[in-house]
DRENPA-3360 file (N, C-alpha, C; in nm, 2 decimals, always signed):
BEGIN
1 = MSSSLNKN = +0.10/-0.13/+0.00/-0.01/-0.01/+0.01/+0.10/+0.12/+0.01 ~ +0.19/+0.13/+0.10/+0.28/+0.23/+0.09/+0.35/+0.30/-0.06 ~ +0.36/+0.14/-0.11/+0.47/+0.16/-0.24/+0.36/+0.22/-0.31 ~ +0.26/+0.18/-0.34/+0.16/+0.24/-0.45/+0.15/+0.40/-0.42 ~ +0.13/+0.42/-0.27/+0.11/+0.57/-0.23/+0.21/+0.62/-0.31 ~ +0.37/+0.60/-0.27/+0.50/+0.68/-0.32/+0.47/+0.70/-0.46 ~ +0.45/+0.58/-0.55/+0.42/+0.58/-0.69/+0.35/+0.71/-0.73 ~ +0.25/+0.71/-0.67/+0.14/+0.78/-0.72/+0.18/+0.96/-0.66;
9 = KRSFAVDW = +0.24/+0.96/-0.59/+0.31/+1.11/-0.51/+0.43/+1.13/-0.67 ~ +0.50/+1.01/-0.67/+0.60/+1.06/-0.77/+0.56/+1.09/-0.88 ~ +0.43/+1.02/-0.94/+0.37/+1.05/-1.06/+0.28/+1.21/-1.07 ~ +0.23/+1.24/-0.93/+0.17/+1.35/-0.90/+0.27/+1.45/-0.94 ~ +0.42/+1.45/-0.88/+0.53/+1.55/-0.88/+0.55/+1.57/-1.00 ~ +0.57/+1.45/-1.12/+0.61/+1.46/-1.25/+0.49/+1.55/-1.34 ~ +0.37/+1.53/-1.30/+0.28/+1.59/-1.36/+0.27/+1.75/-1.36 ~ +0.32/+1.80/-1.23/+0.33/+1.95/-1.19/+0.46/+2.01/-1.26;
17 = IVLIVILA = +0.54/+1.92/-1.25/+0.67/+1.97/-1.32/+0.65/+2.00/-1.48 ~ +0.60/+1.89/-1.53/+0.57/+1.90/-1.68/+0.46/+2.03/-1.70 ~ +0.37/+2.05/-1.61/+0.27/+2.15/-1.61/+0.36/+2.29/-1.62 ~ +0.42/+2.31/-1.54/+0.50/+2.43/-1.52/+0.60/+2.44/-1.65 ~ +0.67/+2.37/-1.68/+0.76/+2.35/-1.85/+0.64/+2.40/-1.96 ~ +0.53/+2.33/-1.98/+0.46/+2.40/-2.06/+0.39/+2.52/-2.03 ~ +0.37/+2.57/-1.92/+0.33/+2.71/-1.90/+0.43/+2.80/-1.94 ~ +0.58/+2.76/-1.92/+0.67/+2.83/-1.94/+0.70/+2.87/-2.08;
25 = LALITSKI = +0.68/+2.75/-2.17/+0.68/+2.75/-2.31/+0.59/+2.82/-2.37 ~ +0.46/+2.83/-2.33/+0.35/+2.88/-2.36/+0.38/+3.02/-2.37 ~ +0.41/+3.08/-2.23/+0.47/+3.24/-2.19/+0.55/+3.29/-2.33 ~ +0.66/+3.21/-2.31/+0.77/+3.23/-2.42/+0.72/+3.22/-2.56 ~ +0.65/+3.16/-2.63/+0.59/+3.17/-2.74/+0.51/+3.25/-2.79 ~ +0.43/+3.34/-2.67/+0.35/+3.43/-2.67/+0.41/+3.55/-2.71 ~ +0.55/+3.57/-2.65/+0.63/+3.68/-2.66/+0.70/+3.69/-2.77 ~ +0.71/+3.60/-2.86/+0.81/+3.58/-2.96/+0.74/+3.67/-3.08;
33 = PPFERQFD = +0.81/+3.75/-3.14/+0.74/+3.82/-3.25/+0.71/+3.74/-3.37 ~ +0.58/+3.73/-3.42/+0.52/+3.67/-3.51/+0.58/+3.69/-3.66 ~ +0.57/+3.60/-3.76/+0.61/+3.63/-3.86/+0.53/+3.74/-3.93 ~ +0.61/+3.82/-4.01/+0.52/+3.93/-4.05/+0.53/+3.93/-4.21 ~ +0.42/+3.93/-4.25/+0.34/+3.87/-4.39/+0.31/+4.03/-4.43 ~ +0.31/+4.04/-4.57/+0.26/+4.18/-4.64/+0.11/+4.17/-4.66 ~ +0.06/+4.30/-4.66/-0.08/+4.31/-4.68/-0.12/+4.42/-4.75 ~ -0.25/+4.44/-4.83/-0.29/+4.52/-4.91/-0.37/+4.63/-4.85;
41 = LDDITISH = -0.38/+4.73/-4.85/-0.45/+4.86/-4.76/-0.61/+4.83/-4.84 ~ -0.62/+4.76/-4.96/-0.77/+4.72/-4.99/-0.82/+4.64/-4.93 ~ -0.76/+4.53/-4.86/-0.82/+4.42/-4.81/-0.91/+4.46/-4.70 ~ -1.05/+4.44/-4.73/-1.14/+4.47/-4.64/-1.18/+4.42/-4.52 ~ -1.10/+4.27/-4.53/-1.11/+4.18/-4.42/-1.04/+4.22/-4.32 ~ -0.91/+4.30/-4.32/-0.86/+4.37/-4.20/-0.87/+4.51/-4.19 ~ -1.01/+4.55/-4.22/-1.01/+4.72/-4.23/-1.13/+4.74/-4.14 ~ -1.10/+4.65/-4.07/-1.27/+4.69/-3.97/-1.22/+4.79/-3.82;
49 = PYKGDTIK = -1.31/+4.85/-3.78/-1.26/+4.95/-3.70/-1.23/+4.87/-3.54 ~ -1.15/+4.91/-3.48/-1.10/+4.89/-3.33/-1.21/+4.90/-3.25 ~ -1.27/+4.77/-3.19/-1.36/+4.78/-3.09/-1.31/+4.74/-2.93 ~ -1.20/+4.70/-2.94/-1.18/+4.60/-2.80/-1.23/+4.49/-2.79 ~ -1.21/+4.44/-2.64/-1.27/+4.32/-2.65/-1.39/+4.32/-2.53 ~ -1.47/+4.25/-2.58/-1.60/+4.23/-2.51/-1.55/+4.13/-2.35 ~ -1.49/+4.02/-2.40/-1.43/+3.97/-2.26/-1.28/+3.94/-2.29 ~ -1.20/+4.02/-2.21/-1.05/+4.00/-2.21/-1.00/+3.88/-2.16;
57 = ESVLAVFG = -0.88/+3.85/-2.22/-0.81/+3.74/-2.21/-0.78/+3.71/-2.07 ~ -0.74/+3.82/-1.95/-0.74/+3.80/-1.83/-0.86/+3.73/-1.76 ~ -0.97/+3.81/-1.80/-1.09/+3.80/-1.73/-1.13/+3.63/-1.76 ~ -1.10/+3.61/-1.92/-1.16/+3.45/-1.94/-1.05/+3.34/-1.89 ~ -0.93/+3.37/-1.85/-0.84/+3.31/-1.76/-0.87/+3.24/-1.63 ~ -0.93/+3.39/-1.58/-0.97/+3.39/-1.42/-1.12/+3.32/-1.42 ~ -1.20/+3.36/-1.51/-1.33/+3.28/-1.50/-1.31/+3.11/-1.53 ~ -1.23/+3.08/-1.61/-1.23/+2.94/-1.65/-1.17/+2.87/-1.54;
65 = IILSFIII = -1.05/+2.91/-1.49/-0.98/+2.84/-1.37/-1.07/+2.85/-1.24 ~ -1.17/+2.95/-1.22/-1.23/+2.97/-1.11/-1.35/+2.89/-1.12 ~ -1.40/+2.89/-1.22/-1.52/+2.80/-1.23/-1.51/+2.65/-1.27 ~ -1.34/+2.63/-1.29/-1.33/+2.47/-1.28/-1.31/+2.43/-1.15 ~ -1.24/+2.48/-1.06/-1.22/+2.47/-0.95/-1.34/+2.46/-0.86 ~ -1.44/+2.56/-0.88/-1.57/+2.52/-0.81/-1.63/+2.42/-0.84 ~ -1.67/+2.39/-0.98/-1.71/+2.25/-1.00/-1.65/+2.12/-0.98 ~ -1.53/+2.14/-0.97/-1.44/+2.00/-0.94/-1.44/+2.00/-0.80;
73 = TGFQYYKK = -1.42/+2.07/-0.71/-1.45/+2.09/-0.58/-1.55/+2.04/-0.54 ~ -1.67/+2.11/-0.58/-1.81/+2.09/-0.55/-1.81/+1.92/-0.56 ~ -1.79/+1.84/-0.66/-1.83/+1.74/-0.66/-1.76/+1.62/-0.60 ~ -1.60/+1.67/-0.57/-1.56/+1.58/-0.48/-1.55/+1.58/-0.35 ~ -1.60/+1.71/-0.31/-1.65/+1.75/-0.17/-1.77/+1.65/-0.12 ~ -1.87/+1.66/-0.21/-1.98/+1.59/-0.19/-1.97/+1.44/-0.19 ~ -1.83/+1.40/-0.27/-1.81/+1.27/-0.26/-1.72/+1.19/-0.16 ~ -1.69/+1.32/-0.09/-1.59/+1.30/+0.03/-1.47/+1.25/-0.01;
81 = DLTYNYHQ = -1.39/+1.31/-0.14/-1.26/+1.25/-0.20/-1.19/+1.37/-0.25 ~ -1.14/+1.43/-0.14/-1.04/+1.56/-0.19/-0.91/+1.55/-0.22 ~ -0.86/+1.40/-0.22/-0.72/+1.32/-0.27/-0.69/+1.32/-0.40 ~ -0.71/+1.16/-0.43/-0.65/+1.13/-0.57/-0.74/+1.19/-0.65 ~ -0.87/+1.16/-0.66/-0.97/+1.21/-0.78/-0.95/+1.35/-0.80 ~ -0.94/+1.41/-0.66/-0.95/+1.56/-0.68/-0.82/+1.63/-0.76 ~ -0.70/+1.55/-0.71/-0.58/+1.58/-0.80/-0.60/+1.57/-0.94 ~ -0.63/+1.45/-0.98/-0.66/+1.40/-1.12/-0.72/+1.47/-1.22;
89 = AIIGILLS = -0.83/+1.54/-1.14/-0.93/+1.61/-1.23/-0.86/+1.77/-1.23 ~ -0.80/+1.82/-1.14/-0.76/+1.95/-1.13/-0.63/+1.97/-1.24 ~ -0.54/+1.84/-1.22/-0.43/+1.85/-1.30/-0.47/+1.82/-1.47 ~ -0.55/+1.74/-1.46/-0.61/+1.72/-1.58/-0.67/+1.83/-1.68 ~ -0.73/+1.94/-1.58/-0.79/+2.04/-1.68/-0.69/+2.15/-1.70 ~ -0.57/+2.14/-1.61/-0.46/+2.25/-1.62/-0.38/+2.21/-1.71 ~ -0.36/+2.09/-1.73/-0.26/+2.02/-1.86/-0.33/+2.06/-1.98 ~ -0.45/+2.01/-1.98/-0.52/+2.04/-2.11/-0.52/+2.18/-2.17;
97 = ASFSLLFA = -0.55/+2.27/-2.08/-0.57/+2.39/-2.11/-0.42/+2.47/-2.17 ~ -0.31/+2.42/-2.07/-0.18/+2.45/-2.08/-0.13/+2.40/-2.23 ~ -0.16/+2.29/-2.26/-0.10/+2.20/-2.39/-0.18/+2.30/-2.51 ~ -0.31/+2.32/-2.51/-0.37/+2.36/-2.60/-0.33/+2.50/-2.62 ~ -0.31/+2.58/-2.53/-0.24/+2.76/-2.53/-0.12/+2.73/-2.61 ~ -0.03/+2.65/-2.56/+0.11/+2.63/-2.63/+0.10/+2.59/-2.77 ~ +0.01/+2.51/-2.83/+0.00/+2.46/-2.93/-0.05/+2.58/-3.03 ~ -0.17/+2.64/-2.95/-0.24/+2.77/-3.02/-0.10/+2.89/-3.06;
105 = HFIKMFVG = -0.04/+2.89/-2.94/+0.07/+3.02/-2.98/+0.18/+2.97/-3.07 ~ +0.20/+2.85/-3.10/+0.32/+2.82/-3.16/+0.27/+2.82/-3.30 ~ +0.13/+2.82/-3.34/+0.08/+2.83/-3.47/+0.09/+2.99/-3.49 ~ +0.04/+3.05/-3.40/+0.03/+3.18/-3.41/+0.17/+3.27/-3.45 ~ +0.26/+3.21/-3.40/+0.39/+3.26/-3.42/+0.44/+3.26/-3.55 ~ +0.41/+3.13/-3.63/+0.45/+3.10/-3.75/+0.36/+3.15/-3.87 ~ +0.23/+3.15/-3.85/+0.14/+3.22/-3.93/+0.12/+3.37/-3.97 ~ +0.11/+3.43/-3.85/+0.14/+3.58/-3.85/+0.01/+3.64/-3.91;
113 = RYRPDFIS = -0.12/+3.60/-3.92/-0.24/+3.64/-3.98/-0.26/+3.77/-3.89 ~ -0.31/+3.88/-3.98/-0.35/+3.99/-3.92/-0.50/+4.00/-3.88 ~ -0.54/+4.07/-3.77/-0.65/+4.06/-3.73/-0.73/+4.18/-3.81 ~ -0.88/+4.12/-3.77/-0.97/+4.22/-3.86/-0.96/+4.35/-3.85 ~ -0.94/+4.42/-3.78/-0.92/+4.56/-3.70/-0.75/+4.59/-3.73 ~ -0.71/+4.55/-3.80/-0.52/+4.59/-3.80/-0.52/+4.70/-3.86 ~ -0.58/+4.74/-3.97/-0.52/+4.88/-4.03/-0.59/+4.98/-3.96 ~ -0.71/+4.96/-3.89/-0.74/+5.08/-3.77/-0.63/+5.07/-3.69;
121 = VCNVDFEK = -0.57/+5.00/-3.60/-0.48/+4.98/-3.52/-0.34/+5.03/-3.55 ~ -0.32/+5.00/-3.69/-0.18/+5.02/-3.75/-0.17/+5.16/-3.74 ~ -0.27/+5.25/-3.81/-0.25/+5.39/-3.82/-0.18/+5.43/-3.92 ~ -0.23/+5.43/-4.03/-0.12/+5.41/-4.17/-0.05/+5.57/-4.17 ~ +0.07/+5.54/-4.20/+0.13/+5.68/-4.22/+0.14/+5.67/-4.39 ~ +0.06/+5.74/-4.46/+0.01/+5.79/-4.59/+0.12/+5.85/-4.68 ~ +0.23/+5.92/-4.59/+0.34/+5.96/-4.66/+0.42/+5.85/-4.72 ~ +0.43/+5.76/-4.62/+0.50/+5.62/-4.67/+0.47/+5.54/-4.76;
129 = VQKQYNSY = +0.37/+5.53/-4.76/+0.25/+5.45/-4.87/+0.28/+5.53/-5.01 ~ +0.26/+5.67/-4.98/+0.29/+5.73/-5.14/+0.43/+5.70/-5.21 ~ +0.53/+5.73/-5.10/+0.68/+5.71/-5.13/+0.70/+5.57/-5.19 ~ +0.64/+5.45/-5.13/+0.66/+5.32/-5.20/+0.58/+5.31/-5.31 ~ +0.46/+5.36/-5.31/+0.38/+5.36/-5.45/+0.47/+5.41/-5.56 ~ +0.52/+5.55/-5.56/+0.58/+5.62/-5.65/+0.74/+5.54/-5.67 ~ +0.76/+5.48/-5.59/+0.90/+5.40/-5.62/+0.85/+5.28/-5.71 ~ +0.77/+5.25/-5.70/+0.73/+5.14/-5.82/+0.65/+5.17/-5.94;
137 = NISNDIGF = +0.60/+5.31/-5.92/+0.54/+5.36/-6.07/+0.58/+5.35/-6.20 ~ +0.57/+5.24/-6.24/+0.64/+5.21/-6.36/+0.57/+5.25/-6.48 ~ +0.40/+5.24/-6.44/+0.33/+5.32/-6.56/+0.19/+5.30/-6.45 ~ +0.12/+5.40/-6.50/-0.03/+5.40/-6.43/-0.11/+5.30/-6.49 ~ -0.09/+5.26/-6.61/-0.16/+5.16/-6.68/-0.10/+4.99/-6.64 ~ -0.02/+4.99/-6.58/+0.02/+4.85/-6.49/-0.02/+4.84/-6.35 ~ -0.07/+4.75/-6.31/-0.11/+4.71/-6.16/-0.01/+4.63/-6.10 ~ +0.10/+4.70/-6.08/+0.26/+4.61/-6.06/+0.21/+4.61/-5.90;
145 = GPRHLFNT = +0.22/+4.45/-5.90/+0.22/+4.42/-5.73/+0.26/+4.46/-5.64 ~ +0.41/+4.48/-5.65/+0.45/+4.53/-5.51/+0.43/+4.66/-5.48 ~ +0.37/+4.74/-5.58/+0.30/+4.89/-5.55/+0.21/+4.86/-5.46 ~ +0.15/+4.75/-5.42/+0.01/+4.77/-5.34/+0.03/+4.68/-5.21 ~ +0.16/+4.61/-5.22/+0.19/+4.53/-5.09/+0.27/+4.60/-4.99 ~ +0.23/+4.61/-4.84/+0.31/+4.68/-4.76/+0.34/+4.57/-4.64 ~ +0.42/+4.63/-4.55/+0.42/+4.57/-4.41/+0.42/+4.68/-4.32 ~ +0.42/+4.64/-4.18/+0.43/+4.72/-4.07/+0.51/+4.85/-4.07;
153 = TICKTPAE = +0.63/+4.87/-4.16/+0.69/+4.99/-4.17/+0.62/+5.11/-4.20 ~ +0.49/+5.11/-4.25/+0.39/+5.19/-4.28/+0.31/+5.24/-4.16 ~ +0.32/+5.21/-4.07/+0.24/+5.21/-3.95/+0.30/+5.31/-3.87 ~ +0.21/+5.41/-3.82/+0.26/+5.49/-3.71/+0.26/+5.41/-3.57 ~ +0.20/+5.32/-3.56/+0.20/+5.23/-3.40/+0.33/+5.17/-3.41 ~ +0.38/+5.17/-3.31/+0.53/+5.07/-3.29/+0.49/+4.94/-3.35 ~ +0.59/+4.90/-3.37/+0.61/+4.75/-3.41/+0.58/+4.66/-3.29 ~ +0.63/+4.68/-3.21/+0.61/+4.64/-3.04/+0.45/+4.58/-3.04;
161 = ELYEERRS = +0.39/+4.72/-3.04/+0.24/+4.71/-3.02/+0.16/+4.66/-3.11 ~ +0.22/+4.60/-3.23/+0.15/+4.56/-3.34/+0.16/+4.40/-3.33 ~ +0.24/+4.33/-3.23/+0.27/+4.22/-3.23/+0.12/+4.13/-3.21 ~ +0.05/+4.17/-3.13/-0.09/+4.10/-3.09/-0.17/+4.11/-3.20 ~ -0.15/+4.23/-3.31/-0.23/+4.22/-3.44/-0.21/+4.16/-3.58 ~ -0.10/+4.09/-3.54/-0.03/+3.98/-3.63/-0.07/+3.85/-3.58 ~ -0.12/+3.81/-3.46/-0.14/+3.68/-3.38/-0.31/+3.64/-3.40 ~ -0.36/+3.67/-3.52/-0.51/+3.64/-3.54/-0.53/+3.48/-3.53;
169 = FPSGHSTF = -0.45/+3.44/-3.60/-0.47/+3.25/-3.62/-0.40/+3.20/-3.55 ~ -0.43/+3.06/-3.46/-0.57/+3.04/-3.44/-0.63/+3.17/-3.34 ~ -0.78/+3.16/-3.31/-0.81/+3.22/-3.17/-0.75/+3.16/-3.05 ~ -0.70/+3.25/-2.94/-0.65/+3.18/-2.84/-0.77/+3.20/-2.72 ~ -0.87/+3.27/-2.76/-0.96/+3.26/-2.67/-1.06/+3.13/-2.66 ~ -1.07/+3.13/-2.82/-1.15/+3.00/-2.86/-1.10/+2.87/-2.79 ~ -0.97/+2.85/-2.85/-0.90/+2.76/-2.80/-0.88/+2.72/-2.65 ~ -0.88/+2.83/-2.56/-0.88/+2.82/-2.43/-1.01/+2.77/-2.39;
177 = VFCVMSYL = -1.12/+2.83/-2.41/-1.25/+2.83/-2.38/-1.31/+2.70/-2.43 ~ -1.26/+2.64/-2.53/-1.33/+2.52/-2.59/-1.25/+2.39/-2.52 ~ -1.14/+2.43/-2.49/-1.06/+2.30/-2.44/-1.10/+2.30/-2.26 ~ -1.11/+2.40/-2.20/-1.18/+2.40/-2.06/-1.33/+2.35/-2.04 ~ -1.38/+2.42/-2.13/-1.54/+2.38/-2.11/-1.57/+2.21/-2.18 ~ -1.51/+2.19/-2.27/-1.52/+2.05/-2.33/-1.46/+1.94/-2.21 ~ -1.38/+1.98/-2.14/-1.31/+1.90/-2.03/-1.42/+1.91/-1.90 ~ -1.47/+2.03/-1.87/-1.57/+2.02/-1.80/-1.70/+1.95/-1.80;
185 = SLYIAGQI = -1.70/+1.97/-1.93/-1.84/+1.90/-1.99/-1.84/+1.74/-1.97 ~ -1.73/+1.68/-1.98/-1.72/+1.54/-2.00/-1.68/+1.50/-1.84 ~ -1.63/+1.59/-1.77/-1.62/+1.58/-1.62/-1.76/+1.54/-1.55 ~ -1.86/+1.67/-1.59/-1.95/+1.67/-1.52/-2.04/+1.55/-1.56 ~ -2.04/+1.52/-1.71/-2.10/+1.41/-1.76/-2.06/+1.26/-1.68 ~ -1.95/+1.24/-1.66/-1.89/+1.15/-1.59/-1.94/+1.11/-1.46 ~ -1.92/+1.23/-1.36/-1.97/+1.25/-1.23/-2.12/+1.23/-1.22 ~ -2.18/+1.24/-1.31/-2.33/+1.25/-1.26/-2.38/+1.11/-1.36;
193 = HLLDKKVY = -2.29/+1.05/-1.41/-2.30/+0.91/-1.48/-2.43/+0.93/-1.63 ~ -2.38/+1.00/-1.71/-2.46/+1.06/-1.78/-2.53/+0.92/-1.87 ~ -2.42/+0.83/-1.89/-2.47/+0.74/-2.02/-2.52/+0.59/-1.93 ~ -2.55/+0.65/-1.80/-2.62/+0.50/-1.74/-2.75/+0.45/-1.74 ~ -2.79/+0.48/-1.86/-2.92/+0.46/-1.94/-3.04/+0.49/-1.83 ~ -3.02/+0.60/-1.74/-3.12/+0.65/-1.68/-3.17/+0.76/-1.73 ~ -3.25/+0.79/-1.83/-3.30/+0.88/-1.92/-3.37/+1.03/-1.80 ~ -3.26/+1.12/-1.78/-3.30/+1.23/-1.71/-3.26/+1.36/-1.79;
201 = IWKYFVVS = -3.35/+1.43/-1.84/-3.35/+1.51/-1.95/-3.24/+1.66/-1.88 ~ -3.24/+1.69/-1.77/-3.15/+1.74/-1.67/-3.02/+1.72/-1.69 ~ -3.00/+1.61/-1.68/-2.81/+1.58/-1.73/-2.79/+1.64/-1.86 ~ -2.84/+1.61/-1.96/-2.81/+1.65/-2.08/-2.79/+1.80/-2.10 ~ -2.90/+1.88/-2.04/-2.90/+2.01/-2.00/-2.78/+2.09/-1.93 ~ -2.73/+1.99/-1.82/-2.63/+2.05/-1.73/-2.52/+2.03/-1.84 ~ -2.47/+1.94/-1.90/-2.37/+1.89/-1.96/-2.35/+1.99/-2.06 ~ -2.46/+2.04/-2.13/-2.42/+2.11/-2.25/-2.40/+2.27/-2.22;
209 = IPYFIAVF = -2.43/+2.29/-2.08/-2.41/+2.43/-2.04/-2.28/+2.50/-2.08 ~ -2.14/+2.44/-2.05/-2.02/+2.46/-2.09/-2.02/+2.52/-2.23 ~ -2.08/+2.41/-2.33/-2.06/+2.46/-2.45/-2.11/+2.55/-2.52 ~ -2.22/+2.63/-2.44/-2.30/+2.76/-2.44/-2.22/+2.85/-2.40 ~ -2.13/+2.85/-2.29/-2.02/+2.96/-2.28/-1.92/+2.95/-2.39 ~ -1.89/+2.82/-2.42/-1.77/+2.81/-2.51/-1.83/+2.89/-2.65 ~ -1.95/+2.89/-2.70/-1.97/+2.93/-2.84/-2.00/+3.08/-2.81 ~ -2.04/+3.12/-2.70/-2.06/+3.28/-2.68/-1.91/+3.34/-2.68;
217 = VAVSRVFD = -1.81/+3.28/-2.61/-1.68/+3.37/-2.61/-1.63/+3.36/-2.76 ~ -1.64/+3.25/-2.85/-1.61/+3.23/-2.98/-1.66/+3.34/-3.04 ~ -1.78/+3.35/-3.04/-1.86/+3.44/-3.14/-1.84/+3.57/-3.11 ~ -1.80/+3.61/-2.99/-1.77/+3.74/-2.92/-1.65/+3.79/-2.99 ~ -1.56/+3.68/-3.02/-1.43/+3.73/-3.10/-1.45/+3.76/-3.26 ~ -1.57/+3.73/-3.32/-1.59/+3.74/-3.45/-1.68/+3.92/-3.46 ~ -1.75/+3.92/-3.36/-1.86/+4.06/-3.35/-1.75/+4.18/-3.29 ~ -1.66/+4.15/-3.22/-1.57/+4.25/-3.19/-1.45/+4.27/-3.29;
225 = YRHHWQDV = -1.45/+4.21/-3.38/-1.36/+4.21/-3.50/-1.23/+4.19/-3.48 ~ -1.21/+4.12/-3.40/-1.08/+4.06/-3.32/-1.02/+3.93/-3.39 ~ -1.12/+3.86/-3.44/-1.07/+3.73/-3.52/-1.16/+3.72/-3.63 ~ -1.11/+3.65/-3.73/-1.18/+3.61/-3.87/-1.26/+3.46/-3.80 ~ -1.38/+3.44/-3.87/-1.44/+3.32/-3.85/-1.34/+3.20/-3.86 ~ -1.27/+3.20/-3.96/-1.16/+3.08/-3.98/-1.07/+3.07/-3.82 ~ -1.04/+3.18/-3.74/-0.97/+3.18/-3.64/-1.02/+3.10/-3.56 ~ -1.17/+3.13/-3.49/-1.21/+3.11/-3.41/-1.28/+2.95/-3.44;
233 = TIGGIIGL = -1.29/+2.91/-3.57/-1.32/+2.79/-3.58/-1.22/+2.68/-3.59 ~ -1.08/+2.72/-3.61/-1.01/+2.61/-3.59/-0.94/+2.64/-3.43 ~ -0.94/+2.77/-3.38/-0.91/+2.76/-3.24/-1.02/+2.66/-3.15 ~ -1.14/+2.69/-3.16/-1.22/+2.59/-3.12/-1.19/+2.45/-3.14 ~ -1.16/+2.39/-3.25/-1.15/+2.26/-3.28/-1.01/+2.24/-3.20 ~ -0.89/+2.31/-3.19/-0.77/+2.28/-3.13/-0.82/+2.27/-2.97 ~ -0.91/+2.37/-2.93/-0.93/+2.33/-2.76/-1.04/+2.21/-2.73 ~ -1.13/+2.18/-2.84/-1.19/+2.06/-2.82/-1.11/+1.93/-2.83;
241 = VFGVMTYY = -1.03/+1.94/-2.90/-0.93/+1.82/-2.94/-0.86/+1.78/-2.80 ~ -0.80/+1.91/-2.73/-0.71/+1.88/-2.63/-0.78/+1.85/-2.51 ~ -0.91/+1.91/-2.49/-1.00/+1.89/-2.39/-1.04/+1.76/-2.37 ~ -1.08/+1.69/-2.48/-1.13/+1.55/-2.49/-1.02/+1.47/-2.49 ~ -0.91/+1.47/-2.53/-0.80/+1.40/-2.56/-0.76/+1.35/-2.40 ~ -0.72/+1.51/-2.32/-0.67/+1.49/-2.20/-0.78/+1.42/-2.09 ~ -0.90/+1.46/-2.12/-0.99/+1.40/-2.02/-0.98/+1.23/-2.02 ~ -0.97/+1.19/-2.14/-0.98/+1.03/-2.14/-0.83/+0.98/-2.11;
249 = YYYPSLRE = -0.74/+1.09/-2.13/-0.61/+1.03/-2.07/-0.63/+1.00/-1.92 ~ -0.71/+1.05/-1.87/-0.73/+1.03/-1.71/-0.83/+0.96/-1.67 ~ -0.94/+0.98/-1.75/-1.08/+0.89/-1.69/-1.11/+0.79/-1.83 ~ -1.20/+0.70/-1.75/-1.23/+0.58/-1.83/-1.35/+0.63/-1.91 ~ -1.42/+0.57/-2.03/-1.53/+0.59/-2.11/-1.64/+0.63/-2.03 ~ -1.74/+0.69/-2.06/-1.88/+0.77/-2.00/-1.96/+0.63/-1.99 ~ -1.92/+0.52/-2.06/-2.04/+0.40/-2.06/-1.99/+0.35/-1.94 ~ -1.84/+0.34/-1.89/-1.80/+0.27/-1.77/-1.87/+0.26/-1.65;
257 = SSCDKPYQ = -1.90/+0.19/-1.56/-1.99/+0.21/-1.44/-1.90/+0.30/-1.36 ~ -1.76/+0.31/-1.35/-1.67/+0.35/-1.28/-1.61/+0.48/-1.35 ~ -1.70/+0.55/-1.43/-1.67/+0.66/-1.52/-1.61/+0.81/-1.45 ~ -1.68/+0.78/-1.29/-1.65/+0.92/-1.23/-1.52/+0.91/-1.15 ~ -1.43/+0.79/-1.17/-1.29/+0.78/-1.09/-1.18/+0.77/-1.20 ~ -1.08/+0.85/-1.17/-0.97/+0.83/-1.27/-0.90/+0.70/-1.27 ~ -0.82/+0.70/-1.38/-0.71/+0.55/-1.39/-0.64/+0.54/-1.24 ~ -0.57/+0.61/-1.22/-0.51/+0.57/-1.09/-0.57/+0.54/-0.97;
265 = RLEEDDIN = -0.69/+0.63/-0.93/-0.76/+0.59/-0.85/-0.83/+0.43/-0.87 ~ -0.87/+0.43/-0.97/-0.91/+0.30/-0.98/-0.81/+0.17/-0.98 ~ -0.67/+0.18/-1.00/-0.58/+0.10/-0.97/-0.56/+0.06/-0.82 ~ -0.56/+0.20/-0.76/-0.56/+0.19/-0.59/-0.70/+0.10/-0.54 ~ -0.80/+0.12/-0.61/-0.92/+0.07/-0.54/-0.93/-0.10/-0.58 ~ -0.87/-0.14/-0.66/-0.80/-0.27/-0.72/-0.73/-0.31/-0.64 ~ -0.61/-0.23/-0.58/-0.51/-0.30/-0.47/-0.61/-0.31/-0.32 ~ -0.69/-0.23/-0.31/-0.76/-0.23/-0.18/-0.88/-0.33/-0.19;
273 = ERNGYRET = -0.92/-0.40/-0.28/-1.00/-0.49/-0.30/-0.94/-0.60/-0.30 ~ -0.82/-0.61/-0.38/-0.74/-0.75/-0.34/-0.67/-0.79/-0.21 ~ -0.64/-0.66/-0.15/-0.59/-0.68/+0.01/-0.73/-0.73/+0.08 ~ -0.83/-0.69/+0.06/-0.92/-0.73/+0.14/-0.99/-0.83/+0.12 ~ -0.97/-0.92/+0.01/-0.99/-1.02/-0.01/-0.90/-1.15/+0.03 ~ -0.78/-1.10/+0.03/-0.68/-1.18/+0.10/-0.70/-1.19/+0.26 ~ -0.76/-1.06/+0.33/-0.77/-1.05/+0.45/-0.87/-1.16/+0.51 ~ -0.97/-1.16/+0.38/-1.09/-1.23/+0.43/-1.07/-1.38/+0.42;
281 = LEMS = -0.98/-1.43/+0.34/-0.94/-1.56/+0.32/-0.84/-1.62/+0.45 ~ -0.74/-1.51/+0.49/-0.68/-1.54/+0.61/-0.75/-1.57/+0.72 ~ -0.86/-1.48/+0.74/-0.94/-1.50/+0.86/-1.03/-1.60/+0.88 ~ -1.06/-1.65/+0.74/-1.14/-1.76/+0.73/-1.06/-1.91/+0.76;
% end
């Protein structure tokens, strides 16, 4: 029993070390200047006004973490198990969110897509635009390509302040919220035994609530002109994949009778059951 406990403690320690490393990498990749692609001032997809964020990144992160802790703590407190099950649920959702954000930041860094409100934030210096246009003015009758393509050197806004404007694809908000909410939805489904063949409509309603939240956050990024629809779609898919994949790494299928218990806890229960069986045999 003590060896099993020590093994679990070592496993938990490794999980937290990995989590810290992933968070550090996610922070580093979020600060690296993204690839700078050229753009056309006539591109209407990046010409929308700057509106700001309906849901700020920091608010979303705090909300997601607090909601996760409240739900997970509530279930585990009700079941009087704030040890192994609780730890696995918490580390699982933190790892899934961290993995998904690292993946999203990695893509952002190489794609460098401009946000829909980029030109508004850029604050174009039209004297530089005219200078470049004149330098390629071979003929007014020729639509020479380089004459119409620019980079951030024509912006009055400092380049460092434009980094985020070049990190539109994929949406970090959508990635994070779909990852956390899909994990929470599956966690709730497991704790209430959604697929136990007892048809209670309230179960399906409760399990669907996290997805309503995720969709609202993702859509807000489009009507705020902070992301293109492709950004939130791919971001949502990335988050969904990491949320589902991480959940099933820690928990069995929802069709299992023990779907509310993580794998490592199941191993411990099996050991306890075998020890109890041995004790019964010895006493008899």
